[in-house]
All heavy atoms as atom14 arrays in JSON, in Angstrom:
{
  "sequence": "MSRDEKGRAKAEQVKGKLKEAAGRLVGNERLTAEGRTERAKGHAREAKEKIKDIFKR",
  "atom14_mask": [
    [1, 1, 1, 1, 1, 1, 1, 1, 0, 0, 0, 0, 0, 0],
    [1, 1, 1, 1, 1, 1, 0, 0, 0, 0, 0, 0, 0, 0],
    [1, 1, 1, 1, 1, 1, 1, 1, 1, 1, 1, 0, 0, 0],
    [1, 1, 1, 1, 1, 1, 1, 1, 0, 0, 0, 0, 0, 0],
    [1, 1, 1, 1, 1, 1, 1, 1, 1, 0, 0, 0, 0, 0],
    [1, 1, 1, 1, 1, 1, 1, 1, 1, 0, 0, 0, 0, 0],
    [1, 1, 1, 1, 0, 0, 0, 0, 0, 0, 0, 0, 0, 0],
    [1, 1, 1, 1, 1, 1, 1, 1, 1, 1, 1, 0, 0, 0],
    [1, 1, 1, 1, 1, 0, 0, 0, 0, 0, 0, 0, 0, 0],
    [1, 1, 1, 1, 1, 1, 1, 1, 1, 0, 0, 0, 0, 0],
    [1, 1, 1, 1, 1, 0, 0, 0, 0, 0, 0, 0, 0, 0],
    [1, 1, 1, 1, 1, 1, 1, 1, 1, 0, 0, 0, 0, 0],
    [1, 1, 1, 1, 1, 1, 1, 1, 1, 0, 0, 0, 0, 0],
    [1, 1, 1, 1, 1, 1, 1, 0, 0, 0, 0, 0, 0, 0],
    [1, 1, 1, 1, 1, 1, 1, 1, 1, 0, 0, 0, 0, 0],
    [1, 1, 1, 1, 0, 0, 0, 0, 0, 0, 0, 0, 0, 0],
    [1, 1, 1, 1, 1, 1, 1, 1, 1, 0, 0, 0, 0, 0],
    [1, 1, 1, 1, 1, 1, 1, 1, 0, 0, 0, 0, 0, 0],
    [1, 1, 1, 1, 1, 1, 1, 1, 1, 0, 0, 0, 0, 0],
    [1, 1, 1, 1, 1, 1, 1, 1, 1, 0, 0, 0, 0, 0],
    [1, 1, 1, 1, 1, 0, 0, 0, 0, 0, 0, 0, 0, 0],
    [1, 1, 1, 1, 1, 0, 0, 0, 0, 0, 0, 0, 0, 0],
    [1, 1, 1, 1, 0, 0, 0, 0, 0, 0, 0, 0, 0, 0],
    [1, 1, 1, 1, 1, 1, 1, 1, 1, 1, 1, 0, 0, 0],
    [1, 1, 1, 1, 1, 1, 1, 1, 0, 0, 0, 0, 0, 0],
    [1, 1, 1, 1, 1, 1, 1, 0, 0, 0, 0, 0, 0, 0],
    [1, 1, 1, 1, 0, 0, 0, 0, 0, 0, 0, 0, 0, 0],
    [1, 1, 1, 1, 1, 1, 1, 1, 0, 0, 0, 0, 0, 0],
    [1, 1, 1, 1, 1, 1, 1, 1, 1, 0, 0, 0, 0, 0],
    [1, 1, 1, 1, 1, 1, 1, 1, 1, 1, 1, 0, 0, 0],
    [1, 1, 1, 1, 1, 1, 1, 1, 0, 0, 0, 0, 0, 0],
    [1, 1, 1, 1, 1, 1, 1, 0, 0, 0, 0, 0, 0, 0],
    [1, 1, 1, 1, 1, 0, 0, 0, 0, 0, 0, 0, 0, 0],
    [1, 1, 1, 1, 1, 1, 1, 1, 1, 0, 0, 0, 0, 0],
    [1, 1, 1, 1, 0, 0, 0, 0, 0, 0, 0, 0, 0, 0],
    [1, 1, 1, 1, 1, 1, 1, 1, 1, 1, 1, 0, 0, 0],
    [1, 1, 1, 1, 1, 1, 1, 0, 0, 0, 0, 0, 0, 0],
    [1, 1, 1, 1, 1, 1, 1, 1, 1, 0, 0, 0, 0, 0],
    [1, 1, 1, 1, 1, 1, 1, 1, 1, 1, 1, 0, 0, 0],
    [1, 1, 1, 1, 1, 0, 0, 0, 0, 0, 0, 0, 0, 0],
    [1, 1, 1, 1, 1, 1, 1, 1, 1, 0, 0, 0, 0, 0],
    [1, 1, 1, 1, 0, 0, 0, 0, 0, 0, 0, 0, 0, 0],
    [1, 1, 1, 1, 1, 1, 1, 1, 1, 1, 0, 0, 0, 0],
    [1, 1, 1, 1, 1, 0, 0, 0, 0, 0, 0, 0, 0, 0],
    [1, 1, 1, 1, 1, 1, 1, 1, 1, 1, 1, 0, 0, 0],
    [1, 1, 1, 1, 1, 1, 1, 1, 1, 0, 0, 0, 0, 0],
    [1, 1, 1, 1, 1, 0, 0, 0, 0, 0, 0, 0, 0, 0],
    [1, 1, 1, 1, 1, 1, 1, 1, 1, 0, 0, 0, 0, 0],
    [1, 1, 1, 1, 1, 1, 1, 1, 1, 0, 0, 0, 0, 0],
    [1, 1, 1, 1, 1, 1, 1, 1, 1, 0, 0, 0, 0, 0],
    [1, 1, 1, 1, 1, 1, 1, 1, 0, 0, 0, 0, 0, 0],
    [1, 1, 1, 1, 1, 1, 1, 1, 1, 0, 0, 0, 0, 0],
    [1, 1, 1, 1, 1, 1, 1, 1, 0, 0, 0, 0, 0, 0],
    [1, 1, 1, 1, 1, 1, 1, 1, 0, 0, 0, 0, 0, 0],
    [1, 1, 1, 1, 1, 1, 1, 1, 1, 1, 1, 0, 0, 0],
    [1, 1, 1, 1, 1, 1, 1, 1, 1, 0, 0, 0, 0, 0],
    [1, 1, 1, 1, 1, 1, 1, 1, 1, 1, 1, 0, 0, 0]
  ],
  "atom14_positions": [
    [[55.68, 127.55, 39.19], [56.7, 127.16, 40.09], [55.9, 126.89, 41.47], [55.19, 127.71, 41.87], [57.75, 128.27, 40.22], [58.74, 127.96, 41.2], [60.01, 129.19, 41.45], [60.39, 129.68, 39.78], [0.0, 0.0, 0.0], [0.0, 0.0, 0.0], [0.0, 0.0, 0.0], [0.0, 0.0, 0.0], [0.0, 0.0, 0.0], [0.0, 0.0, 0.0]],
    [[56.29, 125.62, 42.06], [55.56, 125.36, 43.26], [56.05, 126.32, 44.36], [57.28, 126.8, 44.36], [55.87, 123.88, 43.64], [57.16, 123.78, 44.11], [0.0, 0.0, 0.0], [0.0, 0.0, 0.0], [0.0, 0.0, 0.0], [0.0, 0.0, 0.0], [0.0, 0.0, 0.0], [0.0, 0.0, 0.0], [0.0, 0.0, 0.0], [0.0, 0.0, 0.0]],
    [[55.13, 126.72, 45.17], [55.56, 127.68, 46.23], [56.8, 127.15, 47.13], [57.57, 127.94, 47.58], [54.37, 128.03, 47.04], [53.4, 128.94, 46.53], [52.32, 129.33, 47.45], [51.29, 130.06, 46.83], [50.26, 130.41, 47.42], [49.98, 130.08, 48.65], [49.39, 131.18, 46.77], [0.0, 0.0, 0.0], [0.0, 0.0, 0.0], [0.0, 0.0, 0.0]],
    [[56.64, 125.88, 47.52], [57.65, 125.27, 48.24], [59.13, 125.39, 47.63], [59.97, 125.87, 48.33], [57.21, 123.82, 48.54], [58.05, 123.28, 49.84], [58.26, 124.0, 50.65], [58.31, 122.07, 49.73], [0.0, 0.0, 0.0], [0.0, 0.0, 0.0], [0.0, 0.0, 0.0], [0.0, 0.0, 0.0], [0.0, 0.0, 0.0], [0.0, 0.0, 0.0]],
    [[59.09, 125.13, 46.41], [60.42, 125.18, 45.66], [60.97, 126.5, 45.51], [62.14, 126.86, 45.62], [60.39, 124.38, 44.4], [60.26, 122.87, 44.49], [61.57, 122.27, 45.2], [62.64, 122.67, 44.74], [61.38, 121.38, 46.06], [0.0, 0.0, 0.0], [0.0, 0.0, 0.0], [0.0, 0.0, 0.0], [0.0, 0.0, 0.0], [0.0, 0.0, 0.0]],
    [[59.93, 127.41, 45.26], [60.26, 128.78, 45.06], [60.81, 129.32, 46.28], [61.92, 130.2, 46.35], [59.15, 129.61, 44.6], [59.45, 131.09, 44.3], [58.16, 131.89, 43.76], [58.52, 133.28, 43.45], [57.27, 134.0, 43.04], [0.0, 0.0, 0.0], [0.0, 0.0, 0.0], [0.0, 0.0, 0.0], [0.0, 0.0, 0.0], [0.0, 0.0, 0.0]],
    [[60.18, 129.1, 47.42], [60.65, 129.64, 48.73], [62.09, 128.92, 49.11], [62.87, 129.67, 49.72], [0.0, 0.0, 0.0], [0.0, 0.0, 0.0], [0.0, 0.0, 0.0], [0.0, 0.0, 0.0], [0.0, 0.0, 0.0], [0.0, 0.0, 0.0], [0.0, 0.0, 0.0], [0.0, 0.0, 0.0], [0.0, 0.0, 0.0], [0.0, 0.0, 0.0]],
    [[62.2, 127.72, 48.89], [63.47, 127.17, 49.17], [64.59, 127.81, 48.31], [65.68, 127.99, 48.81], [63.34, 125.62, 48.82], [64.55, 124.88, 49.31], [64.45, 123.39, 49.15], [63.16, 122.81, 49.56], [62.76, 121.7, 49.31], [63.5, 120.87, 48.65], [61.46, 121.21, 49.72], [0.0, 0.0, 0.0], [0.0, 0.0, 0.0], [0.0, 0.0, 0.0]],
    [[64.35, 128.06, 46.95], [65.29, 128.67, 46.13], [65.65, 130.03, 46.61], [66.95, 130.52, 46.83], [64.79, 128.74, 44.72], [0.0, 0.0, 0.0], [0.0, 0.0, 0.0], [0.0, 0.0, 0.0], [0.0, 0.0, 0.0], [0.0, 0.0, 0.0], [0.0, 0.0, 0.0], [0.0, 0.0, 0.0], [0.0, 0.0, 0.0], [0.0, 0.0, 0.0]],
    [[64.7, 130.97, 46.98], [64.97, 132.22, 47.55], [65.69, 132.24, 48.81], [66.63, 132.92, 49.02], [63.63, 132.96, 47.68], [62.98, 133.45, 46.35], [63.83, 134.41, 45.62], [63.1, 134.76, 44.38], [64.02, 135.7, 43.54], [0.0, 0.0, 0.0], [0.0, 0.0, 0.0], [0.0, 0.0, 0.0], [0.0, 0.0, 0.0], [0.0, 0.0, 0.0]],
    [[65.4, 131.27, 49.76], [65.97, 131.08, 50.99], [67.38, 130.73, 50.77], [68.36, 131.21, 51.48], [65.37, 130.03, 51.85], [0.0, 0.0, 0.0], [0.0, 0.0, 0.0], [0.0, 0.0, 0.0], [0.0, 0.0, 0.0], [0.0, 0.0, 0.0], [0.0, 0.0, 0.0], [0.0, 0.0, 0.0], [0.0, 0.0, 0.0], [0.0, 0.0, 0.0]],
    [[67.7, 129.84, 49.89], [69.19, 129.49, 49.58], [69.89, 130.69, 49.08], [71.01, 130.93, 49.34], [69.11, 128.25, 48.62], [70.31, 127.37, 48.55], [69.99, 126.13, 47.89], [69.36, 126.08, 46.87], [70.82, 125.23, 48.16], [0.0, 0.0, 0.0], [0.0, 0.0, 0.0], [0.0, 0.0, 0.0], [0.0, 0.0, 0.0], [0.0, 0.0, 0.0]],
    [[69.27, 131.37, 48.15], [69.97, 132.69, 47.7], [70.27, 133.57, 48.66], [71.39, 134.15, 48.71], [69.03, 133.31, 46.62], [68.9, 132.54, 45.31], [67.83, 133.21, 44.43], [67.38, 134.19, 44.59], [67.42, 132.38, 43.42], [0.0, 0.0, 0.0], [0.0, 0.0, 0.0], [0.0, 0.0, 0.0], [0.0, 0.0, 0.0], [0.0, 0.0, 0.0]],
    [[69.37, 133.83, 49.64], [69.53, 134.76, 50.79], [70.63, 134.39, 51.67], [71.45, 135.01, 52.13], [68.26, 135.1, 51.36], [68.45, 135.82, 52.72], [67.22, 135.87, 50.55], [0.0, 0.0, 0.0], [0.0, 0.0, 0.0], [0.0, 0.0, 0.0], [0.0, 0.0, 0.0], [0.0, 0.0, 0.0], [0.0, 0.0, 0.0], [0.0, 0.0, 0.0]],
    [[70.57, 133.01, 52.03], [71.51, 132.4, 52.9], [72.93, 132.51, 52.31], [73.88, 132.85, 53.06], [71.18, 131.01, 53.19], [72.01, 130.24, 54.18], [71.53, 128.83, 54.45], [72.5, 128.02, 55.27], [72.07, 126.69, 55.32], [0.0, 0.0, 0.0], [0.0, 0.0, 0.0], [0.0, 0.0, 0.0], [0.0, 0.0, 0.0], [0.0, 0.0, 0.0]],
    [[72.97, 132.37, 51.0], [74.32, 132.42, 50.4], [74.77, 133.81, 50.29], [76.06, 134.06, 50.59], [0.0, 0.0, 0.0], [0.0, 0.0, 0.0], [0.0, 0.0, 0.0], [0.0, 0.0, 0.0], [0.0, 0.0, 0.0], [0.0, 0.0, 0.0], [0.0, 0.0, 0.0], [0.0, 0.0, 0.0], [0.0, 0.0, 0.0], [0.0, 0.0, 0.0]],
    [[73.92, 134.81, 50.21], [74.35, 136.14, 50.11], [74.94, 136.6, 51.43], [75.88, 137.3, 51.61], [73.21, 137.02, 49.76], [73.63, 138.36, 49.33], [72.37, 139.19, 48.78], [72.9, 140.39, 48.06], [71.81, 141.07, 47.31], [0.0, 0.0, 0.0], [0.0, 0.0, 0.0], [0.0, 0.0, 0.0], [0.0, 0.0, 0.0], [0.0, 0.0, 0.0]],
    [[74.18, 136.13, 52.47], [74.67, 136.47, 53.89], [76.04, 135.83, 54.21], [76.9, 136.42, 54.79], [73.63, 136.0, 54.92], [72.36, 136.79, 54.9], [71.33, 136.16, 55.9], [72.54, 138.21, 55.35], [0.0, 0.0, 0.0], [0.0, 0.0, 0.0], [0.0, 0.0, 0.0], [0.0, 0.0, 0.0], [0.0, 0.0, 0.0], [0.0, 0.0, 0.0]],
    [[76.19, 134.56, 53.78], [77.45, 133.85, 53.97], [78.66, 134.66, 53.31], [79.59, 134.81, 53.86], [77.44, 132.44, 53.54], [77.05, 131.41, 54.6], [77.19, 130.01, 53.96], [76.81, 129.0, 54.92], [77.07, 127.69, 54.44], [0.0, 0.0, 0.0], [0.0, 0.0, 0.0], [0.0, 0.0, 0.0], [0.0, 0.0, 0.0], [0.0, 0.0, 0.0]],
    [[78.3, 135.04, 52.02], [79.28, 135.65, 51.25], [79.66, 136.92, 51.87], [80.83, 137.32, 52.04], [78.8, 135.88, 49.87], [79.85, 136.43, 48.94], [79.24, 136.56, 47.44], [78.06, 136.12, 47.17], [79.98, 137.1, 46.76], [0.0, 0.0, 0.0], [0.0, 0.0, 0.0], [0.0, 0.0, 0.0], [0.0, 0.0, 0.0], [0.0, 0.0, 0.0]],
    [[78.7, 137.77, 52.35], [79.04, 139.0, 52.95], [79.79, 138.94, 54.23], [80.76, 139.64, 54.56], [77.71, 139.79, 53.26], [0.0, 0.0, 0.0], [0.0, 0.0, 0.0], [0.0, 0.0, 0.0], [0.0, 0.0, 0.0], [0.0, 0.0, 0.0], [0.0, 0.0, 0.0], [0.0, 0.0, 0.0], [0.0, 0.0, 0.0], [0.0, 0.0, 0.0]],
    [[79.43, 137.87, 55.06], [80.17, 137.51, 56.34], [81.61, 137.16, 55.98], [82.43, 137.54, 56.78], [79.42, 136.39, 57.17], [0.0, 0.0, 0.0], [0.0, 0.0, 0.0], [0.0, 0.0, 0.0], [0.0, 0.0, 0.0], [0.0, 0.0, 0.0], [0.0, 0.0, 0.0], [0.0, 0.0, 0.0], [0.0, 0.0, 0.0], [0.0, 0.0, 0.0]],
    [[81.75, 136.39, 55.02], [83.17, 135.88, 54.67], [83.94, 137.03, 54.31], [85.14, 137.18, 54.69], [0.0, 0.0, 0.0], [0.0, 0.0, 0.0], [0.0, 0.0, 0.0], [0.0, 0.0, 0.0], [0.0, 0.0, 0.0], [0.0, 0.0, 0.0], [0.0, 0.0, 0.0], [0.0, 0.0, 0.0], [0.0, 0.0, 0.0], [0.0, 0.0, 0.0]],
    [[83.35, 138.08, 53.41], [84.11, 139.17, 53.13], [84.4, 140.05, 54.33], [85.47, 140.74, 54.43], [83.32, 140.04, 52.2], [83.35, 139.49, 50.69], [82.73, 140.28, 49.7], [82.8, 139.71, 48.35], [81.95, 139.97, 47.44], [81.01, 140.8, 47.6], [81.97, 139.28, 46.36], [0.0, 0.0, 0.0], [0.0, 0.0, 0.0], [0.0, 0.0, 0.0]],
    [[83.46, 140.14, 55.22], [83.61, 141.02, 56.37], [84.73, 140.6, 57.15], [85.54, 141.4, 57.79], [82.32, 141.08, 57.2], [82.34, 141.98, 58.39], [82.35, 143.53, 57.9], [81.03, 141.81, 59.16], [0.0, 0.0, 0.0], [0.0, 0.0, 0.0], [0.0, 0.0, 0.0], [0.0, 0.0, 0.0], [0.0, 0.0, 0.0], [0.0, 0.0, 0.0]],
    [[84.81, 139.31, 57.46], [85.98, 138.72, 58.33], [87.2, 138.38, 57.47], [88.12, 137.84, 58.25], [85.5, 137.57, 59.22], [84.32, 138.06, 60.12], [85.0, 136.41, 58.33], [0.0, 0.0, 0.0], [0.0, 0.0, 0.0], [0.0, 0.0, 0.0], [0.0, 0.0, 0.0], [0.0, 0.0, 0.0], [0.0, 0.0, 0.0], [0.0, 0.0, 0.0]],
    [[87.06, 138.4, 56.25], [88.29, 137.98, 55.39], [88.46, 136.57, 55.22], [89.51, 136.14, 54.97], [0.0, 0.0, 0.0], [0.0, 0.0, 0.0], [0.0, 0.0, 0.0], [0.0, 0.0, 0.0], [0.0, 0.0, 0.0], [0.0, 0.0, 0.0], [0.0, 0.0, 0.0], [0.0, 0.0, 0.0], [0.0, 0.0, 0.0], [0.0, 0.0, 0.0]],
    [[87.36, 135.79, 55.32], [87.48, 134.35, 55.14], [87.08, 133.94, 53.76], [85.86, 133.93, 53.35], [86.45, 133.79, 56.25], [86.55, 132.27, 56.33], [87.0, 131.6, 55.31], [86.25, 131.7, 57.45], [0.0, 0.0, 0.0], [0.0, 0.0, 0.0], [0.0, 0.0, 0.0], [0.0, 0.0, 0.0], [0.0, 0.0, 0.0], [0.0, 0.0, 0.0]],
    [[88.08, 133.55, 53.01], [87.81, 133.17, 51.55], [86.92, 131.98, 51.48], [86.06, 131.91, 50.61], [89.18, 132.95, 50.91], [89.91, 134.1, 50.57], [89.27, 134.89, 49.43], [88.78, 134.33, 48.47], [89.25, 136.15, 49.49], [0.0, 0.0, 0.0], [0.0, 0.0, 0.0], [0.0, 0.0, 0.0], [0.0, 0.0, 0.0], [0.0, 0.0, 0.0]],
    [[87.14, 130.98, 52.48], [86.26, 129.79, 52.37], [84.74, 130.05, 52.39], [83.95, 129.56, 51.68], [86.78, 128.82, 53.34], [86.07, 127.46, 53.19], [86.69, 126.44, 54.23], [85.64, 125.6, 54.72], [85.15, 125.76, 55.88], [85.47, 126.64, 56.71], [84.13, 124.94, 56.25], [0.0, 0.0, 0.0], [0.0, 0.0, 0.0], [0.0, 0.0, 0.0]],
    [[84.48, 130.93, 53.37], [83.14, 131.25, 53.77], [82.49, 132.06, 52.55], [81.33, 131.93, 52.16], [83.02, 132.05, 55.05], [81.63, 132.36, 55.61], [80.97, 131.01, 55.83], [81.78, 133.19, 56.92], [0.0, 0.0, 0.0], [0.0, 0.0, 0.0], [0.0, 0.0, 0.0], [0.0, 0.0, 0.0], [0.0, 0.0, 0.0], [0.0, 0.0, 0.0]],
    [[83.32, 132.92, 51.89], [82.93, 133.72, 50.72], [82.69, 132.78, 49.62], [81.54, 132.99, 48.96], [83.93, 134.76, 50.39], [84.24, 135.54, 51.47], [83.6, 135.56, 49.16], [0.0, 0.0, 0.0], [0.0, 0.0, 0.0], [0.0, 0.0, 0.0], [0.0, 0.0, 0.0], [0.0, 0.0, 0.0], [0.0, 0.0, 0.0], [0.0, 0.0, 0.0]],
    [[83.44, 131.83, 49.35], [83.18, 130.86, 48.28], [82.04, 130.01, 48.55], [81.21, 129.7, 47.67], [84.47, 130.06, 48.1], [0.0, 0.0, 0.0], [0.0, 0.0, 0.0], [0.0, 0.0, 0.0], [0.0, 0.0, 0.0], [0.0, 0.0, 0.0], [0.0, 0.0, 0.0], [0.0, 0.0, 0.0], [0.0, 0.0, 0.0], [0.0, 0.0, 0.0]],
    [[81.8, 129.52, 49.81], [80.57, 128.8, 50.17], [79.32, 129.61, 49.83], [78.35, 129.06, 49.36], [80.52, 128.45, 51.65], [81.49, 127.2, 52.0], [81.54, 126.95, 53.46], [80.58, 127.45, 54.17], [82.4, 126.2, 53.88], [0.0, 0.0, 0.0], [0.0, 0.0, 0.0], [0.0, 0.0, 0.0], [0.0, 0.0, 0.0], [0.0, 0.0, 0.0]],
    [[79.37, 130.95, 50.21], [78.27, 131.72, 50.02], [77.92, 132.01, 48.49], [76.77, 131.84, 48.05], [0.0, 0.0, 0.0], [0.0, 0.0, 0.0], [0.0, 0.0, 0.0], [0.0, 0.0, 0.0], [0.0, 0.0, 0.0], [0.0, 0.0, 0.0], [0.0, 0.0, 0.0], [0.0, 0.0, 0.0], [0.0, 0.0, 0.0], [0.0, 0.0, 0.0]],
    [[78.92, 132.01, 47.66], [78.73, 132.17, 46.17], [78.15, 130.81, 45.64], [77.28, 130.96, 44.85], [80.08, 132.44, 45.56], [80.58, 133.81, 45.61], [81.68, 134.11, 44.61], [82.53, 135.21, 45.15], [83.79, 135.17, 45.36], [84.49, 134.05, 45.31], [84.32, 136.26, 45.86], [0.0, 0.0, 0.0], [0.0, 0.0, 0.0], [0.0, 0.0, 0.0]],
    [[78.62, 129.73, 46.21], [78.12, 128.41, 45.69], [76.68, 128.36, 46.16], [75.86, 127.87, 45.26], [78.98, 127.41, 46.39], [80.33, 127.54, 46.0], [78.53, 125.92, 45.94], [0.0, 0.0, 0.0], [0.0, 0.0, 0.0], [0.0, 0.0, 0.0], [0.0, 0.0, 0.0], [0.0, 0.0, 0.0], [0.0, 0.0, 0.0], [0.0, 0.0, 0.0]],
    [[76.33, 128.65, 47.33], [75.0, 128.5, 47.78], [73.98, 129.47, 47.01], [72.95, 128.94, 46.53], [74.86, 128.95, 49.21], [73.82, 128.03, 49.95], [74.02, 128.02, 51.5], [75.22, 127.71, 51.88], [73.11, 128.42, 52.17], [0.0, 0.0, 0.0], [0.0, 0.0, 0.0], [0.0, 0.0, 0.0], [0.0, 0.0, 0.0], [0.0, 0.0, 0.0]],
    [[74.45, 130.55, 46.68], [73.68, 131.51, 45.83], [73.43, 130.91, 44.38], [72.31, 130.98, 43.83], [74.29, 132.92, 45.75], [73.97, 133.75, 46.91], [74.63, 135.28, 46.81], [74.22, 135.79, 45.52], [74.9, 136.83, 44.97], [76.03, 137.25, 45.54], [74.53, 137.4, 43.93], [0.0, 0.0, 0.0], [0.0, 0.0, 0.0], [0.0, 0.0, 0.0]],
    [[74.43, 130.34, 43.95], [74.34, 129.76, 42.61], [73.43, 128.64, 42.54], [72.57, 128.42, 41.53], [75.8, 129.31, 42.11], [0.0, 0.0, 0.0], [0.0, 0.0, 0.0], [0.0, 0.0, 0.0], [0.0, 0.0, 0.0], [0.0, 0.0, 0.0], [0.0, 0.0, 0.0], [0.0, 0.0, 0.0], [0.0, 0.0, 0.0], [0.0, 0.0, 0.0]],
    [[73.41, 127.77, 43.68], [72.43, 126.59, 43.8], [71.11, 127.17, 43.77], [70.11, 126.53, 43.16], [72.75, 125.87, 44.98], [73.86, 124.98, 45.02], [74.02, 124.16, 46.3], [75.1, 123.23, 46.32], [75.23, 122.63, 47.78], [0.0, 0.0, 0.0], [0.0, 0.0, 0.0], [0.0, 0.0, 0.0], [0.0, 0.0, 0.0], [0.0, 0.0, 0.0]],
    [[70.84, 128.24, 44.56], [69.47, 128.86, 44.63], [69.0, 129.44, 43.27], [67.91, 129.15, 42.88], [0.0, 0.0, 0.0], [0.0, 0.0, 0.0], [0.0, 0.0, 0.0], [0.0, 0.0, 0.0], [0.0, 0.0, 0.0], [0.0, 0.0, 0.0], [0.0, 0.0, 0.0], [0.0, 0.0, 0.0], [0.0, 0.0, 0.0], [0.0, 0.0, 0.0]],
    [[69.95, 129.99, 42.63], [69.53, 130.45, 41.17], [69.26, 129.35, 40.15], [68.39, 129.32, 39.43], [70.65, 131.37, 40.5], [70.67, 132.74, 41.24], [69.71, 133.61, 41.15], [71.78, 133.24, 42.06], [70.03, 134.71, 41.82], [71.35, 134.55, 42.32], [0.0, 0.0, 0.0], [0.0, 0.0, 0.0], [0.0, 0.0, 0.0], [0.0, 0.0, 0.0]],
    [[70.08, 128.27, 40.36], [69.83, 127.0, 39.5], [68.58, 126.39, 39.84], [67.8, 125.98, 39.01], [71.06, 126.1, 39.76], [0.0, 0.0, 0.0], [0.0, 0.0, 0.0], [0.0, 0.0, 0.0], [0.0, 0.0, 0.0], [0.0, 0.0, 0.0], [0.0, 0.0, 0.0], [0.0, 0.0, 0.0], [0.0, 0.0, 0.0], [0.0, 0.0, 0.0]],
    [[68.13, 126.34, 41.19], [66.9, 125.63, 41.55], [65.81, 126.46, 41.02], [64.82, 126.02, 40.44], [66.86, 125.67, 43.03], [65.56, 124.97, 43.53], [65.53, 124.92, 45.05], [66.7, 124.56, 45.8], [66.85, 123.27, 46.17], [65.82, 122.37, 46.07], [67.86, 122.98, 46.82], [0.0, 0.0, 0.0], [0.0, 0.0, 0.0], [0.0, 0.0, 0.0]],
    [[65.9, 127.87, 41.0], [64.8, 128.74, 40.55], [64.7, 128.53, 39.07], [63.54, 128.49, 38.49], [65.22, 130.17, 40.93], [64.05, 131.12, 40.66], [64.44, 132.48, 41.07], [65.54, 132.87, 41.14], [63.33, 133.22, 41.55], [0.0, 0.0, 0.0], [0.0, 0.0, 0.0], [0.0, 0.0, 0.0], [0.0, 0.0, 0.0], [0.0, 0.0, 0.0]],
    [[65.8, 128.48, 38.36], [65.72, 128.31, 36.83], [65.16, 127.02, 36.47], [64.3, 126.89, 35.58], [67.14, 128.44, 36.29], [0.0, 0.0, 0.0], [0.0, 0.0, 0.0], [0.0, 0.0, 0.0], [0.0, 0.0, 0.0], [0.0, 0.0, 0.0], [0.0, 0.0, 0.0], [0.0, 0.0, 0.0], [0.0, 0.0, 0.0], [0.0, 0.0, 0.0]],
    [[65.41, 125.9, 37.18], [64.87, 124.62, 36.95], [63.39, 124.63, 37.08], [62.62, 124.09, 36.18], [65.47, 123.58, 37.96], [64.89, 122.23, 37.83], [65.39, 121.23, 38.88], [64.45, 121.49, 40.05], [64.54, 120.43, 41.19], [0.0, 0.0, 0.0], [0.0, 0.0, 0.0], [0.0, 0.0, 0.0], [0.0, 0.0, 0.0], [0.0, 0.0, 0.0]],
    [[62.85, 125.32, 38.19], [61.52, 125.35, 38.43], [60.68, 126.16, 37.24], [59.59, 125.87, 36.96], [61.11, 126.02, 39.75], [61.51, 125.04, 40.93], [60.77, 123.63, 40.77], [59.6, 123.64, 40.65], [61.51, 122.74, 41.04], [0.0, 0.0, 0.0], [0.0, 0.0, 0.0], [0.0, 0.0, 0.0], [0.0, 0.0, 0.0], [0.0, 0.0, 0.0]],
    [[61.37, 127.24, 36.78], [60.87, 127.97, 35.74], [60.67, 127.14, 34.47], [59.63, 127.25, 33.73], [61.67, 129.29, 35.59], [61.43, 130.37, 36.59], [62.19, 131.64, 36.39], [62.04, 132.59, 37.46], [62.82, 133.81, 37.11], [0.0, 0.0, 0.0], [0.0, 0.0, 0.0], [0.0, 0.0, 0.0], [0.0, 0.0, 0.0], [0.0, 0.0, 0.0]],
    [[61.7, 126.52, 34.14], [61.65, 125.57, 33.0], [60.49, 124.49, 33.07], [59.88, 124.23, 32.23], [63.07, 124.91, 32.77], [63.98, 126.03, 32.41], [63.01, 123.82, 31.71], [65.51, 125.47, 32.32], [0.0, 0.0, 0.0], [0.0, 0.0, 0.0], [0.0, 0.0, 0.0], [0.0, 0.0, 0.0], [0.0, 0.0, 0.0], [0.0, 0.0, 0.0]],
    [[60.45, 123.88, 34.35], [59.38, 122.91, 34.52], [57.98, 123.62, 34.31], [57.11, 123.03, 33.7], [59.44, 122.45, 35.94], [60.4, 121.26, 36.14], [60.68, 120.93, 37.51], [59.54, 120.59, 38.45], [59.83, 120.13, 39.75], [0.0, 0.0, 0.0], [0.0, 0.0, 0.0], [0.0, 0.0, 0.0], [0.0, 0.0, 0.0], [0.0, 0.0, 0.0]],
    [[57.84, 124.82, 34.75], [56.51, 125.52, 34.53], [56.28, 125.77, 33.02], [55.16, 125.72, 32.61], [56.58, 126.86, 35.28], [56.36, 126.78, 36.71], [55.93, 125.63, 37.11], [56.55, 127.77, 37.43], [0.0, 0.0, 0.0], [0.0, 0.0, 0.0], [0.0, 0.0, 0.0], [0.0, 0.0, 0.0], [0.0, 0.0, 0.0], [0.0, 0.0, 0.0]],
    [[57.35, 126.07, 32.33], [57.15, 126.25, 30.85], [56.62, 125.02, 30.14], [55.76, 125.08, 29.36], [58.51, 126.85, 30.17], [58.72, 128.14, 30.75], [58.44, 126.74, 28.77], [60.2, 128.65, 30.35], [0.0, 0.0, 0.0], [0.0, 0.0, 0.0], [0.0, 0.0, 0.0], [0.0, 0.0, 0.0], [0.0, 0.0, 0.0], [0.0, 0.0, 0.0]],
    [[57.21, 123.87, 30.53], [56.79, 122.64, 29.82], [55.52, 122.12, 30.28], [54.93, 121.18, 29.85], [57.86, 121.66, 29.96], [59.1, 122.0, 29.06], [60.28, 122.33, 29.5], [59.01, 121.82, 27.76], [61.28, 122.73, 28.7], [59.97, 122.18, 26.81], [61.14, 122.57, 27.33], [0.0, 0.0, 0.0], [0.0, 0.0, 0.0], [0.0, 0.0, 0.0]],
    [[55.06, 122.54, 31.47], [53.77, 122.09, 32.02], [52.55, 122.58, 31.2], [51.49, 122.0, 31.1], [53.46, 122.62, 33.45], [54.2, 121.71, 34.51], [53.69, 122.3, 35.83], [54.3, 121.47, 36.96], [53.93, 122.03, 38.33], [0.0, 0.0, 0.0], [0.0, 0.0, 0.0], [0.0, 0.0, 0.0], [0.0, 0.0, 0.0], [0.0, 0.0, 0.0]],
    [[52.68, 123.8, 30.57], [51.69, 124.3, 29.74], [51.47, 123.71, 28.48], [51.6, 123.02, 27.92], [52.01, 125.78, 29.52], [52.21, 126.54, 30.75], [52.47, 127.93, 30.52], [52.68, 128.74, 31.7], [53.27, 129.87, 31.85], [53.47, 130.52, 30.79], [53.4, 130.43, 33.04], [0.0, 0.0, 0.0], [0.0, 0.0, 0.0], [0.0, 0.0, 0.0]]
  ]
}
């Protein structure tokens, strides 16, 4: 997995987790949902990179 993509995936996961927590804290459903979506994107990006690494070998 390239470092750049791995870092981007982790950053997206962290950002999503923070948004989700902030949304729950203030009771904002939209912000909570955005956070969940962002975390899912980060996980998907990470999975994609892992699959690419498997097929590189």
